[in-house]
N, C-alpha and C positions, 0 to 999 in steps of 0.2 A: 596737169599732171604734178604739179610743185608738191602737193597732199601726199604722195604716192607714196605707201610707206615701205621700208625694206621687207619686214615681215611676212607681208600680203606679194611679194614681189611673184609668188608662182599663180595669181591667180589676177592676170590683167582683165580692165573690164570689157575688152571687146572680145573677150576668149571663154565658151561657156563649155566645150566638148573636145575631145580627141577621137577619132576614127582614124581606120587605115583605111589607105587608098587602095582600091581594090587591080589600080594599075601596075602600082610598081609598089605596093604593102607597106609605103612610108605613112608613120602618123603624121597627121594633120590637124590644127587647130582650127575649129568652124567657128566666123564669126557669128554675135549672138545676133545680128541685122540677117542671118542668111536661113534662122531656123526657120519648121513649118507652122509654129504655134507664137507665130507674130513678131515683128521689130523691135527689137530692145536697144537698137544703137543709137536714140535719138533720146534715150531717158537719160537724166539726168545721173552725174557720175553717184552719188552719195543713196540714190534709191537702187544702182545696182548693186553697190557694197552693199546695203540691208540685205539686200536678197540672197545674197551671196554668203553673209556672215554666221548664221547660223546653221549648217548643213548636218543635221541632225539625223539619228538613224530610223524617229517617226517620218522624217523625210522621206527619206531612199524606201519607201516603198517597196518598191520592186526587186530588192534585197536579198538575198536567201539567208539563211540561219549557219552561221559560221560553226564546224566542227572541232572539239577540244582536246581529239584525237585522231592519229595516221591512220587509215585502217590502210592494212593488207592484206589482202585477197589469200584462201586459204582454201578454196573451191580445191578440188585436184585440176578442173581440165583447164581454170582460169590463172593460177597461183603466179604465172608466169609474163601474165599479160604486158607487165608494165614494166619489163624489163628488158634487156636487151638479148635475153637467154631464148634461142632457139627450141622449139617445139612444135608438137605438132596442132595445138589450137589456137595459140594467139602470143603475137611477142613484137616490141618494137623495133624497128629499122630506119636506118635512112633512105631517101627516095630513089626509086630507079635510074639509074642513070647520073647520079651525082657525081663529081669527084670520088668523093669519101661515102658514096653508099652504097646499095647491095645492086643485084641483077640477080633477075630469075633467068637463067637459059632455058630457053624451050618453051615458057610461058607461052600461050596463044595474049593477043597485042588485048590491051585494059579497054574495057567496054565500058558502054555507059550504065551505069547503078542505080535506079531508081530516080531517072530524069537528072541527074547531075552529072554535070560535064567532068570529065575523065580528071580533069586536076586537083577534083574535091573528093570524087570516090570515084572507086573504082574498082572490078574483079578480074581475077584471073581464072577462066575457066578450067577445071579438070586440077586434080592433085599434083600439082609440081613443085612440092616444099622440097623434094628430093633435090633439087637441083637449084634452090635460092642460095644465094652465097649472101653472108651481109660483111659492109664494108666497115672503114675503119667508125670505133663505135663513137658517136658525138657526147663532145663534155658537159651533158645536162643535167641540172640538177634535182633526178628522180624523187628524194623524200618532198617536195612540194608538191610534185606531181601529182605524188599519192594523195598529198594535204586535198590539190584541187578536186583529185576523183569524187574524196571525201563529202565534199562540197555537193556533190553530182547526190552521190549516194545519200547522204542524209535527208534530200528532200524525197528522193525516191520512198525511201522506208516510211516516212509521216505519211505517205498518200499509194502504197503501192497497188492496193485493188482500183483507184480510180485511174492511175496511170496504165495500168495492164488492161481497163477495161477501155478508154482512150486510144488505145495504140494496140488492140488486139487487131483489128483488121490488116493493119500495113505497122509493124515496128519500123520499118526503115523512115518514119515521117519522125521518131525520135531521133534520128541524127542530127536534125538542126537545133536541137533542145538547148536556150539557151539558157545561161548560168550568170546569178549578178551580186557582186557582194558588196558590202559596205567598207570601204577600206578601213580607217578606225577600227573596224571588227579585224580585218585582214591582221593589222599590225600588230595589237594584243591576240593573237590567237597564237601569229607565229614567233613574237616575241623580239621583232626586228628593231621597234624605236620608242618612243614613247613622242616623237616629232612629226606629224603629219604633214609635213613640207613637201615642195615643189622635187624637191630630190629624191624623196623617198618613194613617189605616186611613180615619179620615171623609172627609180630602180626595180617597183612589183611589177609595170608595164614591158621593161625591158625581160625580165623573170620569165613572164608568163609568154610574151614573144618568142624566146628561145626554144619554145619546141615545135615551132609553126612548119620547120624544117622534118619534121620525122612524122614519120605513118608508125599506123597500126594495122598489123597484121591479123586476120580474124575466120577464123571456120566456119565457114555457114554449111548448116545442112538443110538440105532439100528434100521433102517426103514423097520418096518414091524416086529420089535423081541424084541420089549420091549427096556429096557435098565437092562447094568449091572455095577458095581461100577467098576471102576481100581483104581491101587493106584501103583503111581510112585516114583522115587527118588527123594528128595529135591535138591539135591545137589551131584554132582562127580568132586571134583577137579582134573585137569586134567594136571596141573602145571605151572610153573613158568620159565618163559626164559628172564636169568639175559645177552642177547646181546641184547634185544630191549626194557627190563623192561618192562615185559607184564605179566596178570596170564591170564589163559584161564581155565574155566568151563565150565563144561554143566548142565543143569534142565532140566530134561524131564518134572519133572511134571509144572516148572515156564514157560516150552516153552508148553506146553498143555494148561496152563489156558490162556495165552497172547493170543492164538487161539482162544479160547472159547470165549474170553470178545470180541474180532475182530469180529469173526463171528456172534455174537446177537447185536454189535451194527452197523450193518450195516443199512441204511435204503435202502425201497422196495418200486418202485409203487406199484399200485392195480393190475400190471400183472403178478409180480414178478421180474421185472429189478430193476438191483442195480441203485438208482440215484445217480448221480455226480452232484459237480460244474460244475459251467463255464469253471474251469481249468482243467476238467477232473478228477480230484480227487475223490474217492466214497466219499459218503454222509453218516457221520458217527452221530449216539448219542452219548451222552455223556456215559463215563463209567468209568471211572476215575474223582478222583479228583487231583488237582495239586497244593496244597496250602502252604504244608508245604519246606522251604529251606532245602534241604542237608546236609547244614553245621550243624543241629539238630543232627546229628550222632557223632558228638563230646562229647556229653552230657553223662555224666552216667549214668544219671537215666532212663535208657532205657524203664521201666514203663511208669514213668509219656511223654516218648517223642513218646509212644504207645499211651496212650491215647491222646494227644493233637492230632493227625494223623486222630487217629479215632472221634475226636470233628470237625476238621476240615470239613473231608468228610459228615459226619451227617448236618450241614453248607449248603454246596454246594450241599446237595441231596433235602434239604427245597426251596430253591433259593429264590424266592421272599418273601418268607412266614418265619416264626419266628421256626429256629427249638430248641424242647425242648425234655429232654429224664431223666427218673430216676439215680440217681446216681447208684441204683441197677442192670440197665441193661444195663450200662457200666463194672459194673463189671463182673454181669453172662457172658457177651462177650468178657471178655477179662482172660481168663483161667489161665495164669499166674498169672495176680493178683487175683483172685478167691481164686486160691491156695496157694500163701502167708499170703492170710485173715485167710484161715480155718487152714493154719498151726502155723500161731500164735498163744504163749499158752496165753497171756492173754488179756481183752477187752482194757486195756492202747496198749498192742503191735499190735493188731489190730486198734486201731485207729491212732496210730503210722502212721502205714504204711499209710491209708486213707490219712491219711496229707501231709506226705512227695510226695506222690503219686501225689495227684490234685492241691496242692498249687502248686508244681514245674511244673506240665499239664500247667494251666494258664498263667504262667509266660511265658513260652515255647512258647505258643499259640500266645502269643502277639509280644515276642523276633523272631521270626521265622517264620511266616504265614506274605502271604498276604492278609490277610481277611479283612484288615482297608482300603484298596485300592478295593478293589473286594465288598464292601458291606458300603453303606453308613452310616454312627455314629453306626456302628456297636458297642455294647456293651458286651464287653469280660467279663467273671467273674474274679475280683480280685484275686492276690494270697492269699492276707491278708480279704478278704470279710466274714462278719459274715457265710454267706449262701453257699460260694463257694466253701466249703471243707467240705465233711461227714464225720459223727460218725458212728459206730455201731448205733447206734439209728435212725438217720436220713435219712438211706440209702433209704428210699421209699423217699424224698424228690424230685422234678424235678428242673432241673436248665435250664434255657432257654435262648438263644443268639439274642436277638431282635435287628434290624437294620431299616433302610426308606429304602430298596431298591439296587439293583445291579447299581451301577455306570454304567455309558454308555461308 
């Protein structure tokens, strides 16, 4: 290894991919000689380097296309699915029994769901939501979770007919649907860095695995049998394949939510038939807002990013009308921000959190959204505006986002 170059330090010659050990959850490198597709450890170093040198998008054939916008759900039933805001239909929570997790008092014991062990996917029979209590809300990156959801959604929207036909008999098969992305694509879309070195790859893996302790609650309807509440893991990191520079994960929860929003947005005629466009594609009602550019993910103030995404979706939902909302309502729907304020030791600290969150949110809204292109003369709040940033005394103030209608 005398000629081993420092710039290739993230790519040792006997390491080809990383997988998660199911026994301990740790990431481990798998030696090339242990791969099922043949032993490579006896090949000369220069041949191995040649094989790994050009890891282009064309070689990553399984990689899914990367979205350039962050989707925010606007479908009434599922709009809070990717948040910790409790509601009737779906939300995120930490695993029951965890020290920082929620509990479901009075719920029946988790049962097998579709042959999947309870540790991966289970249900609570009956409507027990009124007894569910959320524990401490974890400090996870929700905007990036929305972006990963967008990866799944983009592929679904590309071929919704084929997916619906494939999983019509047993939608639960979709829970294990894998998603793979090409790392340079992710880096460009998220605006993280221009250097795809091992430190960057490790940071992306860490970010994805950060969701592994979270579950998602979903209200499931059963024809003739009422409803039950199912919960699914939000993230399962499957592996990093160094040979083609891709990361693969699966998210039973995000897959299920994508399925739910797709089904709920299909238009039907009076006879119950699916309506279609002249090209034959299914006619869909709006179910997501796509106003925020994905490069906002590089910003460190994740609370402000989340508020910007929330407000952009609110404006889209209002359509030609003027959107307005109380500052207190934004905070109540954003459990992480609400917890930050509650945990602050003084009024000064609480006001500082409000100032840094909302002033940056308005800055991001102007910088990363296409709202000014979508809506005529839209008046977005100024980061320095007197009434644009709340204090603990002015949380009931209403903020509006007027415009002169949609651009055609």
